[in-house]
C-alpha angles and dihedrals in degrees: 000000000000124000091246093055091048091052091051092051092046092049091049092051091047093051091047090052093049092049091049093050093046092048091052092050093050092047092052094048094048098044104033112118116217125203114264107236100179144349114277087225116033114233108245115241097019129098127186125233135199091265094051093253122133129234128202113246116243133186117264116256112262106173093097089058098051097087096052106037127111105261090196089061089056091051089051091052090051090067088081087063097047094093090067105024139045119210107193125101109273091007120155127262115245129172083324129030125271108270101212107128091010094145110101092356113144112263109256092006104110103131114242097015121113108224127193114256096255091057097039091051097041100092127197130077138283092253126155094274096047092046090051091052094044097046089048094057118344095193091051096045092047110021112209097026115146091218109116097196108133094212138233113288098189115078092213090057092051091048091051093047093049092045088055093046086054089063092058093094141075086233111029115210119253120278115258112282123226088253091055091049092053092046090052090050090051094049092048091045098245108144101196138042114196121236093243089056091052091048091055088063093052092055107051095148094107093059093041090052089053091051093050095055 
């Protein structure tokens, strides 16, 4: 066998080996199954736990913040609601009802306003806890509501908004008591309230001074 023939055979075997190796590599890369570590899109309202169980998402407690938040920030946030609500005493209803004296008003009970059935039949009051839930995610707090407001994700924003809504009255309701704060934490499944948070409830003068000016 001549040298040229040997070189041809050797080259053919070498190319065949390279093609076989490359084919195996491509097949592995295109068919290998990797472990799924997490959903590409988290499922809203569900949180995983160590045991694989799921837990319904809830808004963070905000009552401990009410006494110390910037009320002016809450008023600023309310501008996003002005297209549907008025806030002044005796103000007109619009797409939504006037919100003067909203704190502790019966849900769906504003005289003269035509509520959707889900709101009219809800029952209860617009207290601190219900406002926190509703401002967090209206459609979750009151399933079936026609209100398209997406909600306030940050707890400090909800606290500021609620603190401002509290001022919309000739006689603002009392600030949250320590008992109310602990009850809110229990309902929202938060096991511990820090001491600084408790202290903010015991010193409401800053907010009261804002209300009196």
